[in-house]
C-alpha positions in Angstrom: 19.3 49.2 -33.8 19.2 52.8 -34.5 18.3 55.7 -32.4 14.9 56.2 -34.3 14.1 52.5 -33.8 15.0 52.7 -30.1 12.7 55.8 -29.9 9.8 54.1 -31.7 10.0 51.1 -29.4 10.1 53.2 -26.3 7.1 55.2 -27.4 5.0 52.0 -28.3 6.1 50.5 -24.8 5.0 53.5 -23.1 1.5 53.5 -24.9 0.8 49.9 -24.1 2.0 50.4 -20.4 -0.4 53.6 -20.2 -3.2 51.3 -21.5 -2.5 48.8 -19.0 -2.5 51.4 -16.1 -5.6 53.1 -17.5 -7.5 49.8 -17.9 -6.5 48.8 -14.4 -6.9 52.0 -12.4 -8.7 54.6 -14.7 -7.7 57.8 -15.8 -7.7 60.1 -12.8 -5.9 57.7 -10.3 -3.0 56.9 -13.0 0.1 58.5 -12.5 3.1 59.1 -15.0 5.4 57.6 -12.4 3.4 54.3 -12.3 3.3 54.2 -16.2 7.0 54.9 -16.6 7.7 52.4 -13.9 5.8 49.7 -15.8 7.4 50.6 -19.2 10.8 50.3 -17.6 11.9 53.9 -18.5 12.7 57.1 -16.5 10.3 60.0 -16.0 12.4 62.0 -18.3 12.2 59.5 -21.2 8.4 59.6 -20.7 8.4 63.2 -21.0 10.5 63.2 -23.9 7.7 61.3 -25.8 4.7 62.7 -24.1 4.1 66.1 -22.3 1.5 64.7 -20.1 -0.8 62.0 -19.0 -3.4 63.4 -21.5 -1.4 63.1 -24.4 -0.8 59.5 -23.5 -4.4 58.9 -23.2 -5.1 60.4 -26.4 -2.4 58.1 -28.1 -4.1 55.0 -26.4 -7.4 56.1 -27.8 -5.9 56.7 -31.3 -4.5 53.2 -31.4 -7.7 51.7 -29.9 -9.7 53.4 -32.5 -7.7 52.0 -35.2 -8.0 48.5 -33.7 -11.9 48.9 -33.7 -12.0 50.2 -37.3 -10.0 47.0 -38.3 -12.7 44.9 -36.5 -15.6 46.9 -37.7 -15.0 48.1 -41.2 -17.0 49.8 -43.9 -20.3 48.1 -44.8 -21.1 47.0 -48.3 -24.7 47.5 -49.3 -24.3 45.0 -52.4 -23.6 42.0 -50.1 -25.9 39.0 -50.2 -29.2 39.1 -48.4 -27.9 37.0 -45.3 -24.4 38.3 -45.1 -25.1 41.6 -43.3 -26.7 40.0 -40.1 -24.0 37.3 -40.3 -21.5 39.9 -40.3 -22.9 41.6 -37.4 -22.9 38.3 -35.5 -19.4 37.5 -36.4 -18.1 40.9 -35.7 -19.5 41.3 -32.3 -18.0 37.8 -31.5 -14.6 39.3 -32.8 -15.0 42.5 -30.5 -15.9 40.6 -27.4 -12.9 38.3 -27.9 -10.7 41.3 -28.7 -11.9 43.1 -25.7 -10.5 40.2 -23.5 -7.2 39.8 -25.3 -6.1 43.4 -26.2 -5.3 45.9 -23.4 -5.1 48.9 -25.7 -8.7 48.2 -27.3 -10.0 47.7 -23.7 -8.4 50.7 -22.4 -9.9 52.8 -25.1 -13.4 51.6 -24.4 -12.7 52.4 -20.8 -11.5 55.9 -21.6 -14.6 56.6 -23.6 -16.7 55.8 -20.3 -14.4 57.5 -17.8 -16.0 60.5 -16.5 -12.6 61.9 -15.4 -11.4 62.1 -18.9 -12.7 64.2 -21.8 -12.5 61.7 -24.7 -11.9 62.9 -28.1 -12.5 59.3 -29.5 -15.7 57.7 -28.4 -15.3 54.1 -29.2 -18.7 53.2 -27.7 -20.4 55.5 -30.2 -18.3 54.3 -33.2 -19.7 50.9 -32.4 -23.3 52.1 -32.0 -23.1 53.8 -35.2 -21.6 50.9 -37.0 -24.2 48.5 -35.7 -27.1 50.9 -36.9 -25.5 51.3 -40.2 -25.3 47.4 -40.6 -28.9 47.1 -39.5 -29.9 49.7 -42.2 -28.1 47.6 -44.8 -29.8 44.5 -43.6 -33.2 46.4 -44.0 -32.7 47.4 -47.4 -31.8 43.9 -48.3 -35.0 42.6 -46.7 -33.1 40.5 -44.2 -35.1 42.0 -41.1 -38.1 40.4 -40.0 -41.4 42.0 -40.6 -42.0 45.0 -38.1 -38.4 45.2 -36.9 -37.1 48.8 -37.2 -33.3 49.2 -37.6 -33.1 52.0 -34.8 -35.0 49.8 -32.4 -32.6 46.8 -33.2 -29.7 48.8 -32.9 -30.7 50.0 -29.4 -30.9 46.3 -28.3 -27.8 44.8 -30.0 -25.4 47.8 -29.2 -26.4 48.0 -25.5 -26.1 44.3 -25.2 -22.8 43.9 -26.8 -21.2 46.7 -25.2 -22.7 45.4 -22.0 -20.8 42.2 -22.5 -17.7 44.1 -22.9 -18.2 46.1 -19.7 -19.3 43.1 -17.6 -16.2 41.1 -18.6 -14.0 43.6 -16.9 -15.2 42.4 -13.6 -15.8 38.8 -14.5 -14.1 37.4 -17.7 -16.7 34.7 -18.1 -19.0 37.2 -19.8 -16.3 37.3 -22.6 -16.7 33.6 -23.2 -18.0 33.0 -26.8 -20.7 30.9 -25.8 -22.0 33.9 -23.7 -22.2 35.9 -26.7 -23.8 33.0 -28.7 -26.7 33.0 -26.2 -27.3 36.5 -26.9 -27.6 35.8 -30.6 -29.7 32.6 -30.1 -32.2 34.9 -28.4 -32.1 37.8 -30.8 -31.9 36.2 -34.2 -35.1 34.5 -34.3 -36.9 38.0 -33.7 -34.4 40.0 -35.8 -34.1 37.9 -39.0 -36.5 37.6 -41.9 -38.3 34.2 -42.1 -36.5 33.2 -45.4 -33.1 33.4 -43.5 -34.2 30.7 -40.8 -31.5 28.2 -40.4 -29.0 30.2 -42.6 -27.5 32.4 -39.7 -25.1 30.9 -37.1 -25.5 32.4 -33.6 -22.1 31.2 -32.7 -20.2 33.1 -35.6 -19.8 32.0 -39.1 -16.0 31.2 -38.4 -16.7 29.3 -35.4 -16.2 25.3 -35.6 -19.6 23.3 -35.1 -20.6 23.4 -31.5 -20.6 19.9 -29.7 -22.8 19.2 -26.7 -20.6 17.8 -24.1 -22.4 16.4 -21.0 -21.6 18.2 -17.9 -19.9 21.2 -19.6 -22.8 23.8 -20.1 -21.9 27.4 -21.4 -20.6 29.3 -18.4 -23.0 31.3 -16.5 -21.6 34.6 -15.2 -24.6 35.4 -12.9 
């Protein structure tokens, strides 16, 4: 392994370790010592790559935003009439699942909400804007039910999905796919135009067909 390769690996390890510490403790209580210890490097090695804790937080946010943009990419207005709403459902499932699995993404959302850190990359606002844009696409396609305004639907959907992400930090049962499915089963009948009835899958278009198993209801976090 070359010196450059070792430096890149150390830098990546420090970013991931910082994300784990920020996710666990928040920005203000976190220390560079705890981050370097978790990464298995000296404080001197940490300072070689990052001048301070803020620089580490910024890098965590940059990587988290890249992950989020990979999940919630550009909308295509020319899509078929039912695909915009199904994309919204599918992507919300993916986001909630990735929040459970990916510490860097979770830490990025946490930093966006941390009052002790002045975030340059507001992941929550990116998601709100992405949901709003998708609903505007759906409205142009005639996919929204009569009387449903995209801005009203954005408020409900963005708040609910970000809420699942936040609640899951304290109780991972909120991240269960079936909980997100419950949300969409409640919302879709009011949100989608009548001609889309039966064409949208609340459990996500990529999910295997659900089977009812006696005695195993969807987990109830509350």
